[in-house]
All heavy atoms as an XYZ file, in Angstrom:
842
protein
N       0.842     -1.162      0.000
C       0.000      0.000      0.000
C       0.894      1.234      0.000
O       1.919      1.271      0.651
C      -0.908     -0.004      1.225
C      -1.714      1.254      1.341
S      -3.041      1.212      2.566
C      -2.186      0.909      4.058
N       0.468      2.249     -0.740
C       1.174      3.511     -0.783
C       0.260      4.592     -0.244
O      -0.883      4.709     -0.672
C       1.573      3.855     -2.239
O       2.391      2.810     -2.737
C       2.314      5.172     -2.298
N       0.727      5.372      0.685
C      -0.068      6.480      1.219
C       0.456      7.775      0.623
O       1.660      8.011      0.585
C       0.029      6.521      2.738
N      -0.441      8.594      0.141
C      -0.083      9.869     -0.453
C      -0.677     10.983      0.375
O      -1.788     10.875      0.874
C      -0.645      9.961     -1.884
C      -0.282      8.824     -2.820
C      -1.057      8.966     -4.127
C       1.204      8.810     -3.082
N       0.066     12.070      0.510
C      -0.468     13.221      1.223
C      -0.489     14.397      0.275
O       0.476     14.652     -0.441
C       0.389     13.525      2.437
C       0.327     12.393      3.450
C       0.941     12.763      4.772
O       0.994     13.958      5.102
O       1.364     11.846      5.474
N      -1.612     15.167      0.243
C      -1.701     16.317     -0.644
C      -0.614     17.329     -0.346
O      -0.215     17.525      0.800
C      -3.080     16.902     -0.345
C      -3.843     15.799      0.310
C      -2.820     14.962      1.013
N      -0.126     18.003     -1.375
C       0.866     19.049     -1.265
C       0.163     20.322     -0.811
O      -0.710     20.844     -1.496
C       1.530     19.258     -2.622
C       2.606     20.319     -2.593
O       2.770     20.999     -1.559
O       3.289     20.481     -3.619
N       0.537     20.839      0.339
C      -0.129     22.014      0.896
C       0.003     23.232     -0.001
O      -0.798     24.150      0.060
C       0.439     22.312      2.282
N       1.014     23.281     -0.847
C       1.219     24.411     -1.745
C       0.450     24.267     -3.042
O       0.405     25.177     -3.846
C       2.723     24.555     -2.058
C       3.579     24.757     -0.832
C       3.241     26.054     -0.109
O       3.000     27.069     -0.789
O       3.191     26.037      1.131
N      -0.162     23.120     -3.271
C      -0.832     22.829     -4.534
C      -2.229     23.424     -4.556
O      -2.734     23.934     -3.566
C      -0.886     21.301     -4.734
C      -0.851     20.919     -6.199
O      -1.037     21.791     -7.058
O      -0.634     19.727     -6.467
N      -2.877     23.321     -5.708
C      -4.224     23.837     -5.916
C      -5.224     23.178     -4.970
O      -5.105     22.019     -4.623
C      -4.623     23.567     -7.371
C      -5.906     24.266     -7.745
O      -6.963     23.644     -7.560
O      -5.835     25.411     -8.211
N      -6.246     23.922     -4.562
C      -7.242     23.415     -3.629
C      -7.991     22.203     -4.135
O      -8.511     21.424     -3.353
C      -8.252     24.511     -3.270
C      -7.659     25.531     -2.324
O      -6.697     25.193     -1.629
O      -8.176     26.662     -2.288
N      -8.114     22.013     -5.459
C      -8.819     20.851     -5.996
C      -8.194     19.545     -5.531
O      -8.873     18.545     -5.395
C      -8.841     20.871     -7.526
C      -9.864     21.851     -8.061
O     -10.734     22.297     -7.286
O      -9.792     22.166     -9.251
N      -6.899     19.554     -5.287
C      -6.224     18.340     -4.837
C      -6.666     17.929     -3.436
O      -6.425     16.820     -3.011
C      -4.706     18.527     -4.830
C      -4.139     18.680     -6.222
O      -4.874     18.401     -7.187
O      -2.979     19.078     -6.344
N      -7.296     18.822     -2.717
C      -7.677     18.563     -1.334
C      -9.159     18.237     -1.196
O      -9.642     18.028     -0.098
C      -7.327     19.760     -0.455
C      -5.895     20.154     -0.559
N      -4.890     19.425      0.023
C      -5.295     21.170     -1.206
C      -3.726     19.985     -0.250
N      -3.941     21.049     -0.990
N      -9.884     18.185     -2.283
C     -11.321     17.955     -2.213
C     -11.674     16.624     -1.569
O     -12.601     16.547     -0.785
C     -11.961     18.016     -3.608
C     -12.117     19.448     -4.096
O     -11.917     20.378     -3.296
O     -12.437     19.611     -5.275
N     -10.983     15.559     -1.904
C     -11.358     14.229     -1.421
C     -11.017     14.030      0.053
O     -11.880     13.731      0.863
C     -10.686     13.149     -2.257
N      -9.764     14.186      0.406
C      -9.327     13.878      1.762
C      -9.145     15.113      2.631
O      -8.980     14.989      3.837
C      -8.019     13.088      1.713
N      -9.152     16.280      2.049
C      -8.943     17.498      2.824
C      -7.469     17.723      3.091
O      -6.634     16.846      2.888
N      -7.157     18.920      3.544
C      -5.753     19.234      3.853
C      -5.272     18.336      4.998
O      -5.932     18.218      6.019
C      -5.607     20.688      4.236
C      -5.858     21.605      3.071
C      -5.424     23.019      3.407
N      -5.767     23.911      2.326
C      -5.040     24.069      1.229
N      -3.920     23.402      1.078
N      -5.420     24.901      0.288
N      -4.130     17.695      4.780
C      -3.578     16.812      5.789
C      -4.199     15.432      5.797
O      -3.857     14.599      6.618
N      -5.122     15.184      4.864
C      -5.774     13.879      4.788
C      -4.862     12.824      4.207
O      -3.774     13.114      3.709
N      -5.320     11.597      4.269
C      -4.539     10.474      3.753
C      -5.264      9.824      2.586
O      -6.482      9.684      2.605
C      -4.306      9.430      4.842
C      -3.402      9.928      5.952
C      -3.163      8.859      6.996
N      -2.878      7.561      6.443
C      -1.649      7.080      6.185
N      -0.607      7.800      6.444
N      -1.494      5.865      5.703
N      -4.485      9.413      1.601
C      -4.982      8.666      0.455
C      -4.119      7.412      0.334
O      -2.899      7.502      0.363
C      -4.897      9.490     -0.850
C      -5.331      8.657     -2.038
C      -5.732     10.755     -0.740
N      -4.757      6.259      0.253
C      -4.029      4.994      0.104
C      -4.327      4.420     -1.276
O      -5.475      4.428     -1.724
C      -4.458      4.002      1.179
N      -3.276      3.947     -1.951
C      -3.397      3.375     -3.282
C      -2.754      1.994     -3.279
O      -1.615      1.846     -2.828
C      -2.700      4.275     -4.330
C      -2.796      3.662     -5.720
C      -3.280      5.678     -4.316
N      -3.491      0.996     -3.750
C      -2.928     -0.345     -3.901
C      -3.227     -0.842     -5.304
O      -4.229     -0.467     -5.907
C      -3.492     -1.351     -2.883
O      -4.903     -1.455     -3.056
C      -3.188     -0.933     -1.458
N      -2.357     -1.686     -5.800
C      -2.564     -2.324     -7.093
C      -2.119     -3.773     -6.970
O      -1.100     -4.061     -6.345
C      -1.824     -1.595     -8.226
C      -2.242     -2.143     -9.586
C      -0.329     -1.616     -8.018
C      -1.831     -1.287    -10.759
N      -2.926     -4.674     -7.503
C      -2.639     -6.104     -7.395
C      -3.335     -6.833     -8.532
O      -4.138     -6.254     -9.257
C      -3.125     -6.639     -6.047
N      -3.053     -8.102     -8.661
C      -3.763     -8.968     -9.599
C      -4.578     -9.946     -8.771
O      -4.072    -10.561     -7.848
C      -2.785     -9.719    -10.496
C      -3.527    -10.526    -11.562
C      -2.596    -11.166    -12.546
N      -1.900    -10.133    -13.292
C      -0.929    -10.387    -14.160
N      -0.543    -11.614    -14.380
N      -0.340     -9.420    -14.802
N      -5.864    -10.095     -9.120
C      -6.721    -10.996     -8.351
C      -6.695    -12.412     -8.925
O      -6.004    -12.688     -9.908
C      -8.146    -10.456     -8.244
C      -8.909    -10.461     -9.558
O      -8.429    -11.040    -10.561
O     -10.004     -9.877     -9.590
N      -7.460    -13.314     -8.306
C      -7.484    -14.719     -8.712
C      -8.082    -14.929    -10.096
O      -7.896    -15.977    -10.696
C      -8.275    -15.547     -7.692
C      -7.591    -15.582     -6.342
O      -6.361    -15.367     -6.288
O      -8.286    -15.820     -5.340
N      -8.833    -13.946    -10.581
C      -9.452    -14.050    -11.904
C      -8.574    -13.444    -12.995
O      -8.984    -13.336    -14.143
C     -10.818    -13.356    -11.889
C     -11.786    -13.987    -10.910
C     -13.043    -13.155    -10.728
O     -13.281    -12.224    -11.515
O     -13.792    -13.458     -9.788
N      -7.358    -13.018    -12.643
C      -6.442    -12.448    -13.612
C      -6.714    -10.995    -13.942
O      -6.243    -10.485    -14.956
N      -7.470    -10.313    -13.091
C      -7.764     -8.900    -13.301
C      -6.780     -8.051    -12.508
O      -6.356     -8.434    -11.415
C      -9.184     -8.570    -12.838
C     -10.285     -9.327    -13.534
S     -10.590     -8.746    -15.204
C     -11.675     -7.376    -14.878
N      -6.412     -6.907    -13.056
C      -5.636     -5.925    -12.320
C      -6.621     -5.134    -11.467
O      -7.639     -4.654    -11.974
C      -4.895     -4.977    -13.273
O      -3.997     -5.745    -14.079
C      -4.123     -3.918    -12.509
N      -6.335     -5.005    -10.189
C      -7.233     -4.318     -9.260
C      -6.493     -3.115     -8.672
O      -5.462     -3.260     -8.031
C      -7.700     -5.263     -8.133
C      -8.640     -4.532     -7.186
C      -8.360     -6.504     -8.720
N      -7.036     -1.930     -8.934
C      -6.505     -0.686     -8.403
C      -7.496     -0.169     -7.374
O      -8.679      0.003     -7.675
C      -6.345      0.346     -9.529
C      -5.975      1.766     -9.127
C      -4.578      1.812     -8.524
C      -6.086      2.686    -10.326
N      -7.031      0.035     -6.152
C      -7.896      0.521     -5.078
C      -7.371      1.849     -4.562
O      -6.188      1.972     -4.252
C      -7.951     -0.490     -3.937
C      -8.859     -0.070     -2.815
C      -8.933     -1.116     -1.716
O      -8.896     -2.322     -2.025
O      -9.031     -0.701     -0.546
N      -8.256      2.842     -4.516
C      -7.913      4.161     -3.998
C      -8.877      4.471     -2.865
O     -10.094      4.462     -3.060
C      -8.008      5.248     -5.083
C      -7.070      4.905     -6.244
C      -7.653      6.621     -4.528
C      -7.754      4.685     -7.518
N      -8.336      4.727     -1.676
C      -9.155      5.031     -0.493
C      -8.634      6.305      0.146
O      -7.449      6.629      0.041
C      -9.066      3.908      0.540
O      -9.527      2.696      0.009
N      -9.535      7.024      0.837
C      -9.098      8.204      1.566
C      -9.813      8.283      2.917
O     -10.722      7.502      3.179
C      -9.305      9.484      0.745
C     -10.761      9.816      0.494
O     -11.567      9.774      1.438
O     -11.104     10.130     -0.652
N      -9.340      9.208      3.736
C      -9.943      9.376      5.057
C     -10.788     10.645      5.129
O     -11.040     11.175      6.203
C      -8.881      9.361      6.151
C      -7.931     10.551      6.082
O      -7.989     11.330      5.102
O      -7.116     10.706      7.014
N     -11.249     11.102      3.975
C     -12.081     12.300      3.922
C     -13.505     12.028      4.371
O     -13.787     11.025      5.018
N     -14.425     12.914      3.990
C     -15.810     12.772      4.431
C     -16.574     11.655      3.728
O     -17.670     11.298      4.150
C     -16.422     14.137      4.106
C     -15.586     14.654      2.987
C     -14.201     14.143      3.246
N     -16.016     11.102      2.669
C     -16.712     10.047      1.941
C     -17.786     10.611      1.030
O     -17.920     11.818      0.869
N     -18.551      9.731      0.426
C     -19.644     10.118     -0.457
C     -20.942      9.705      0.223
O     -21.135      8.525      0.520
C     -19.527      9.426     -1.834
C     -20.698      9.794     -2.725
C     -18.198      9.790     -2.506
N     -21.824     10.665      0.482
C     -23.096     10.309      1.130
C     -23.834      9.244      0.327
O     -23.797      9.238     -0.904
C     -23.882     11.629      1.145
C     -22.842     12.697      1.031
C     -21.739     12.096      0.206
N     -24.501      8.356      1.036
C     -25.178      7.235      0.387
C     -26.152      7.698     -0.693
O     -26.294      7.068     -1.732
C     -25.854      6.316      1.423
C     -26.221      4.997      0.772
C     -27.038      7.001      2.077
C     -26.507      3.892      1.767
N     -26.798      8.836     -0.488
C     -27.766      9.315     -1.474
C     -27.115      9.798     -2.774
O     -27.785      9.958     -3.788
C     -28.654     10.432     -0.893
C     -27.923     11.705     -0.530
C     -27.420     11.742      0.912
O     -27.325     10.682      1.562
O     -27.109     12.857      1.374
N     -25.784      9.995     -2.772
C     -25.083     10.445     -3.972
C     -24.253      9.350     -4.640
O     -23.714      9.560     -5.718
C     -24.156     11.613     -3.643
C     -24.870     12.846     -3.200
N     -25.891     13.423     -3.917
C     -24.714     13.612     -2.094
C     -26.328     14.484     -3.282
N     -25.633     14.619     -2.158
N     -24.144      8.196     -4.019
C     -23.264      7.150     -4.553
C     -23.657      6.679     -5.941
O     -22.819      6.300     -6.736
C     -23.180      5.973     -3.588
C     -22.400      6.351     -2.356
C     -22.157      5.183     -1.442
N     -21.665      5.714     -0.169
C     -21.864      5.148      0.981
N     -22.531      4.009      1.043
N     -21.402      5.691      2.074
N     -24.935      6.710     -6.262
C     -25.376      6.305     -7.598
C     -25.184      7.377     -8.644
O     -25.321      7.118     -9.839
N     -24.826      8.596     -8.216
C     -24.708      9.729     -9.139
C     -23.282     10.140     -9.455
O     -23.067     10.886    -10.409
C     -25.414     10.962     -8.541
C     -26.903     10.759     -8.379
O     -27.519     10.133     -9.267
O     -27.452     11.213     -7.361
N     -22.304      9.707     -8.687
C     -20.951     10.259     -8.816
C     -20.308     10.032    -10.183
O     -19.415     10.775    -10.563
C     -19.994      9.764     -7.705
C     -20.451     10.238     -6.347
C     -19.818      8.268     -7.743
N     -20.768      9.039    -10.934
C     -20.200      8.778    -12.256
C     -21.017      9.433    -13.378
O     -20.682      9.304    -14.541
C     -20.092      7.271    -12.507
C     -19.200      6.583    -11.494
C     -19.739      5.741    -10.555
C     -17.836      6.794    -11.492
C     -18.934      5.107     -9.615
C     -17.015      6.171    -10.563
C     -17.563      5.325     -9.616
N     -22.088     10.145    -13.008
C     -22.951     10.801    -13.989
C     -22.314     12.120    -14.428
O     -21.880     12.922    -13.596
C     -24.339     11.050    -13.393
C     -25.323     11.661    -14.358
C     -26.728     11.709    -13.785
N     -26.831     12.184    -12.419
C     -26.897     13.472    -12.071
N     -26.872     14.416    -12.966
N     -27.013     13.790    -10.785
N     -22.272     12.366    -15.732
C     -21.673     13.570    -16.298
C     -22.316     14.820    -15.697
O     -23.537     14.961    -15.692
C     -21.842     13.582    -17.818
C     -21.212     14.751    -18.554
C     -19.700     14.762    -18.362
C     -21.541     14.685    -20.037
N     -21.480     15.699    -15.156
C     -21.938     16.964    -14.607
C     -22.337     16.924    -13.149
O     -22.588     17.968    -12.561
N     -22.384     15.738    -12.547
C     -22.773     15.659    -11.139
C     -21.626     16.113    -10.243
O     -20.477     15.741    -10.439
C     -23.181     14.241    -10.739
C     -23.507     14.152     -9.274
C     -24.739     14.578     -8.815
C     -22.567     13.693     -8.367
C     -25.034     14.534     -7.457
C     -22.847     13.650     -7.011
C     -24.086     14.075     -6.558
N     -21.943     16.927     -9.261
C     -20.963     17.349     -8.266
C     -21.681     17.665     -6.967
O     -22.818     18.142     -6.974
C     -20.204     18.597     -8.742
O     -19.304     19.028     -7.736
N     -21.021     17.407     -5.861
C     -21.561     17.789     -4.567
C     -21.111     19.202     -4.198
O     -21.546     19.747     -3.197
C     -21.104     16.820     -3.459
O     -19.668     16.826     -3.412
C     -21.622     15.422     -3.713
N     -20.246     19.792     -5.019
C     -19.747     21.148     -4.768
C     -20.763     22.157     -5.286
O     -21.372     21.970     -6.330
C     -18.409     21.378     -5.480
C     -17.363     20.304     -5.229
C     -16.956     20.234     -3.781
C     -15.844     19.264     -3.536
N     -16.203     17.869     -3.588
N     -20.928     23.255     -4.570
C     -21.935     24.242     -4.952
C     -21.336     25.534     -5.510
O     -22.026     26.529     -5.594
C     -22.822     24.555     -3.743
O     -22.033     25.058     -2.689
N     -20.064     25.519     -5.871
C     -19.481     26.737     -6.431
C     -19.814     26.843     -7.919
O     -20.475     25.980     -8.483
C     -17.969     26.778     -6.194
C     -17.236     25.600     -6.793
O     -17.726     25.016     -7.772
O     -16.160     25.249     -6.276
N     -19.345     27.897     -8.565
C     -19.691     28.130     -9.966
C     -18.652     27.560    -10.940
O     -18.712     27.834    -12.128
C     -19.897     29.620    -10.228
C     -18.653     30.450     -9.930
O     -17.659     29.890     -9.430
O     -18.697     31.668    -10.189
N     -17.720     26.769    -10.461
C     -16.712     26.164    -11.335
C     -17.300     24.960    -12.053
O     -18.215     24.316    -11.560
C     -15.502     25.740    -10.502
C     -14.835     26.942     -9.851
C     -13.807     26.532     -8.861
N     -12.740     25.798     -9.511
C     -11.747     25.238     -8.857
N     -11.671     25.328     -7.564
N     -10.821     24.582     -9.500
N     -16.764     24.679    -13.234
C     -17.217     23.487    -13.947
C     -16.671     22.260    -13.243
O     -15.476     22.105    -13.068
C     -16.735     23.521    -15.394
C     -17.460     24.534    -16.227
C     -17.090     24.399    -17.687
O     -16.117     23.761    -18.041
N     -17.880     25.007    -18.536
N     -17.569     21.384    -12.853
C     -17.192     20.173    -12.127
C     -18.017     19.012    -12.653
O     -18.941     19.183    -13.430
C     -17.435     20.345    -10.635
C     -16.567     21.417     -9.998
C     -16.810     21.431     -8.504
N     -16.045     22.428     -7.831
C     -14.860     22.219     -7.253
N     -14.296     21.042     -7.297
N     -14.235     23.193     -6.628
N     -17.698     17.816    -12.183
C     -18.513     16.656    -12.513
C     -18.091     15.943    -13.784
O     -18.904     15.281    -14.419
N     -16.823     16.054    -14.142
C     -16.330     15.408    -15.356
C     -15.322     14.301    -15.077
O     -15.269     13.314    -15.793
C     -15.691     16.443    -16.298
C     -16.686     17.459    -16.763
C     -16.793     18.691    -16.123
C     -17.541     17.175    -17.810
C     -17.724     19.620    -16.533
C     -18.480     18.104    -18.224
C     -18.565     19.319    -17.587
O     -19.492     20.232    -17.987
N     -14.516     14.444    -14.043
C     -13.419     13.516    -13.791
C     -13.841     12.070    -13.603
O     -13.348     11.179    -14.293
N     -14.762     11.814    -12.682
C     -15.176     10.434    -12.435
C     -15.955      9.857    -13.609
O     -15.889      8.656    -13.874
C     -15.996     10.332    -11.149
C     -15.193     10.512     -9.861
C     -16.117     10.549     -8.654
C     -14.155      9.414     -9.713
N     -16.672     10.717    -14.331
C     -17.365     10.255    -15.535
C     -16.361      9.757    -16.567
O     -16.538      8.684    -17.157
C     -18.212     11.399    -16.152
O     -19.156     11.827    -15.188
C     -18.920     10.940    -17.405
N     -15.297     10.522    -16.777
C     -14.275     10.121    -17.744
C     -13.556      8.856    -17.304
O     -13.297      7.960    -18.122
C     -13.276     11.259    -17.963
C     -13.854     12.505    -18.616
C     -12.813     13.617    -18.641
C     -14.352     12.199    -20.019
N     -13.231      8.767    -16.027
C     -12.580      7.554    -15.514
C     -13.469      6.336    -15.763
O     -13.011      5.308    -16.266
C     -12.257      7.697    -14.011
C     -11.836      6.358    -13.416
C     -11.187      8.746    -13.794
N     -14.748      6.436    -15.426
C     -15.669      5.307    -15.602
C     -15.772      4.907    -17.075
O     -15.782      3.715    -17.402
C     -17.048      5.657    -15.056
N     -15.821      5.883    -17.966
C     -15.914      5.576    -19.399
C     -14.675      4.850    -19.905
O     -14.770      3.876    -20.648
C     -16.148      6.851    -20.206
C     -17.549      7.371    -20.063
C     -17.765      8.587    -20.906
N     -19.115      9.107    -20.705
C     -19.553     10.213    -21.254
N     -18.759     10.940    -22.036
N     -20.784     10.623    -21.024
N     -13.505      5.318    -19.509
C     -12.259      4.667    -19.941
C     -12.195      3.247    -19.396
O     -11.865      2.301    -20.120
C     -11.029      5.494    -19.502
C      -9.744      4.699    -19.686
C     -10.972      6.808    -20.271
N     -12.501      3.078    -18.119
C     -12.458      1.753    -17.496
C     -13.418      0.804    -18.208
O     -13.055     -0.328    -18.557
C     -12.782      1.852    -15.989
C     -13.052      0.487    -15.384
C     -11.642      2.547    -15.253
N     -14.647      1.240    -18.461
C     -15.640      0.380    -19.115
C     -15.236      0.054    -20.552
O     -15.415     -1.076    -21.004
C     -17.012      1.043    -19.062
C     -17.581      1.033    -17.652
C     -18.803      1.915    -17.476
O     -19.305      2.480    -18.472
O     -19.244      2.039    -16.326
N     -14.669      1.010    -21.258
C     -14.222      0.751    -22.644
C     -13.061     -0.229    -22.691
O     -12.822     -0.857    -23.708
C     -13.850      2.061    -23.326
C     -15.075      2.883    -23.676
C     -14.721      4.168    -24.348
N     -15.931      4.935    -24.609
C     -15.954      6.203    -24.896
N     -14.816      6.885    -24.978
N     -17.091      6.816    -25.114
N     -12.344     -0.354    -21.599
C     -11.227     -1.306    -21.522
C     -11.676     -2.647    -20.955
O     -10.869     -3.498    -20.628
C     -10.095     -0.742    -20.671
C      -9.489      0.552    -21.175
C      -8.775      0.355    -22.498
N      -8.115      1.543    -22.986
C      -8.637      2.416    -23.842
N      -9.861      2.270    -24.272
N      -7.947      3.447    -24.259
N     -12.990     -2.816    -20.785
C     -13.512     -4.083    -20.296
C     -13.486     -4.233    -18.793
O     -13.581     -5.347    -18.270
N     -13.392     -3.126    -18.087
C     -13.302     -3.185    -16.637
C     -14.521     -2.642    -15.932
O     -15.534     -2.314    -16.550
N     -14.386     -2.547    -14.619
C     -15.452     -2.000    -13.774
C     -14.846     -1.028    -12.776
O     -13.651     -1.090    -12.467
C     -16.188     -3.105    -12.991
O     -15.240     -3.781    -12.139
C     -16.850     -4.103    -13.919
N     -15.689     -0.138    -12.267
C     -15.285      0.750    -11.184
C     -16.425      0.788    -10.175
O     -17.586      0.888    -10.554
C     -14.914      2.166    -11.668
C     -14.452      3.047    -10.502
C     -16.057      2.793    -12.448
C     -13.803      4.350    -10.927
N     -16.078      0.641     -8.896
C     -17.072      0.615     -7.833
C     -16.688      1.594     -6.739
O     -15.504      1.852     -6.508
C     -17.182     -0.790     -7.234
C     -17.714     -1.790     -8.239
O     -18.828     -1.585     -8.737
O     -16.999     -2.764     -8.524
N     -17.690      2.102     -6.066
C     -17.524      3.034     -4.964
C     -18.148      2.435     -3.712
O     -19.263      1.903     -3.762
C     -18.215      4.361     -5.299
C     -18.442      5.354     -4.168
C     -17.129      5.845     -3.584
C     -19.281      6.519     -4.663
N     -17.427      2.530     -2.594
C     -17.954      2.076     -1.308
C     -17.267      2.888     -0.212
O     -16.310      3.607     -0.473
C     -17.688      0.578     -1.118
O     -16.296      0.323     -1.106
N     -17.732      2.772      1.026
C     -17.047      3.440      2.134
C     -15.666      2.805      2.348
O     -15.494      1.603      2.164
C     -17.948      3.180      3.337
C     -19.277      2.809      2.767
C     -18.988      2.139      1.456
N     -14.701      3.614      2.737
C     -13.333      3.133      2.967
C     -13.111      2.780      4.427
O     -13.726      3.378      5.320
C     -12.326      4.198      2.540
N     -12.218      1.845      4.664
C     -11.827      1.510      6.032
C     -11.196      2.723      6.717
O     -11.264      2.856      7.938
C     -10.854      0.335      6.031
N     -10.602      3.630      5.919
C     -10.005      4.844      6.466
C     -11.059      5.853      6.895
O     -10.755      6.845      7.540
C      -9.090      5.501      5.419
C      -7.835      4.739      5.023
C      -7.137      5.440      3.858
C      -6.892      4.609      6.199
N     -12.306      5.630      6.485
C     -13.398      6.517      6.871
C     -13.995      7.313      5.734
O     -15.089      7.837      5.855
N     -13.304      7.426      4.616
C     -13.791      8.213      3.482
C     -14.371      7.338      2.384
O     -15.151      6.434      2.642
N     -13.956      7.622      1.155
C     -14.440      6.880     -0.011
C     -13.401      5.853     -0.460
O     -12.196      6.033     -0.266
C     -14.740      7.843     -1.158
N     -13.898      4.798     -1.082
C     -13.036      3.735     -1.615
C     -13.500      3.437     -3.037
O     -14.645      3.065     -3.254
C     -13.164      2.476     -0.763
C     -12.427      1.278     -1.288
C     -12.638      0.101     -0.325
N     -12.078     -1.109     -0.844
C     -12.799     -2.144     -1.271
N     -14.116     -2.106     -1.237
N     -12.211     -3.223     -1.732
N     -12.617      3.649     -4.001
C     -12.887      3.324     -5.394
C     -12.053      2.112     -5.762
O     -10.854      2.071     -5.482
C     -12.522      4.496     -6.312
C     -13.430      5.681     -6.159
C     -13.163      6.659     -5.215
C     -14.559      5.803     -6.952
C     -14.010      7.754     -5.063
C     -15.410      6.888     -6.810
C     -15.129      7.863     -5.869
N     -12.689      1.118     -6.376
C     -11.986     -0.078     -6.817
C     -12.187     -0.214     -8.324
O     -13.320     -0.321     -8.801
C     -12.489     -1.346     -6.092
C     -11.765     -2.587     -6.627
C     -12.294     -1.214     -4.593
N     -11.073     -0.188     -9.055
C     -11.078     -0.353    -10.506
C     -10.542     -1.739    -10.810
O      -9.480     -2.122    -10.312
C     -10.196      0.716    -11.192
C     -10.111      0.475    -12.690
C     -10.705      2.115    -10.890
N     -11.290     -2.492    -11.610
C     -10.856     -3.827    -12.042
C     -10.727     -3.802    -13.555
O     -11.684     -3.464    -14.253
C     -11.870     -4.879    -11.615
C     -11.973     -5.042    -10.110
C     -13.115     -5.959     -9.691
N     -13.172     -7.187    -10.444
C     -12.519     -8.317    -10.154
N     -11.760     -8.353     -9.090
N     -12.648     -9.384    -10.897
N      -9.536     -4.145    -14.046
C      -9.265     -4.149    -15.485
C      -8.664     -5.476    -15.895
O      -7.837     -6.041    -15.167
C      -8.277     -3.037    -15.851
C      -8.791     -1.616    -15.729
C      -7.639     -0.630    -15.740
C      -9.748     -1.325    -16.868
N      -9.053     -5.973    -17.090
C      -8.409     -7.185    -17.559
C      -6.928     -6.947    -17.825
O      -6.554     -5.874    -18.277
C      -9.157     -7.529    -18.865
C      -9.977     -6.350    -19.198
C     -10.028     -5.447    -18.016
N      -6.118     -7.929    -17.494
C      -4.681     -7.848    -17.776
C      -4.508     -8.041    -19.287
O      -5.107     -8.925    -19.885
C      -3.919     -8.937    -17.005
C      -2.437     -8.927    -17.372
C      -4.093     -8.730    -15.509
N      -3.703     -7.197    -19.899
C      -3.472     -7.279    -21.353
C      -1.993     -7.532    -21.604
O      -1.132     -7.050    -20.870
C      -3.905     -5.997    -22.039
C      -5.392     -5.752    -21.876
C      -5.836     -4.581    -22.720
N      -7.249     -4.354    -22.579
C      -8.187     -4.939    -23.320
N      -7.837     -5.785    -24.248
N      -9.455     -4.691    -23.122
N      -1.710     -8.271    -22.674
C      -0.308     -8.477    -23.035
C       0.153     -7.279    -23.851
O      -0.593     -6.347    -24.125
C      -0.121     -9.799    -23.773
C      -0.884     -9.869    -25.079
O      -1.175     -8.819    -25.675
O      -1.166    -10.977    -25.528
N       1.409     -7.278    -24.261
C       1.958     -6.135    -24.986
C       1.275     -5.896    -26.327
O       1.292     -4.783    -26.832
C       3.464     -6.324    -25.178
C       4.276     -6.291    -23.899
C       5.746     -6.561    -24.199
C       4.110     -4.973    -23.179
N       0.656     -6.893    -26.917
C      -0.028     -6.726    -28.187
C      -1.448     -6.190    -27.987
O      -2.142     -5.903    -28.937
C      -0.096     -8.055    -28.932
N      -1.884     -6.045    -26.727
C      -3.192     -5.474    -26.434
C      -4.304     -6.498    -26.277
O      -5.448     -6.133    -26.059
N      -4.006     -7.784    -26.412
C      -5.045     -8.805    -26.259
C      -5.247     -9.115    -24.781
O      -4.283     -9.217    -24.022
C      -4.644    -10.082    -26.999
N      -6.496     -9.251    -24.389
C      -6.796     -9.605    -23.001
C      -6.347    -11.021    -22.730
O      -6.432    -11.889    -23.588
C      -8.295     -9.459    -22.728
N      -5.856    -11.245    -21.527
C      -5.426    -12.597    -21.133
C      -6.562    -13.347    -20.510
O      -7.409    -12.857    -19.893
C      -4.280    -12.508    -20.129
C      -3.018    -12.007    -20.740
C      -1.934    -12.112    -19.706
N      -0.759    -11.441    -20.244
C       0.357    -11.316    -19.604
N       0.462    -11.817    -18.397
N       1.368    -10.731    -20.115
């Protein structure tokens, strides 16, 4: 597991998930079905249950400012699905959100194994 901490000098968008001083954990492994599994968890406020079905919808955001938001997770989900994978959201053991991406392992020629 790798823990990442936001750079305090960086843009505020980097702190949206875990907040300033928050923790983000990233793991990558291969499961028993031969899928690559990428897990990203944080100790932020998480995603309220009433919004969990919306976070991958284009334009959806829990932020109420006037900036354009609601594109990042939509794009991630589209890329993952086009590559034959899945992405799921659940509460994290750290207390925040947990995203799990599962992708088929591909050889150098691009064929799925």
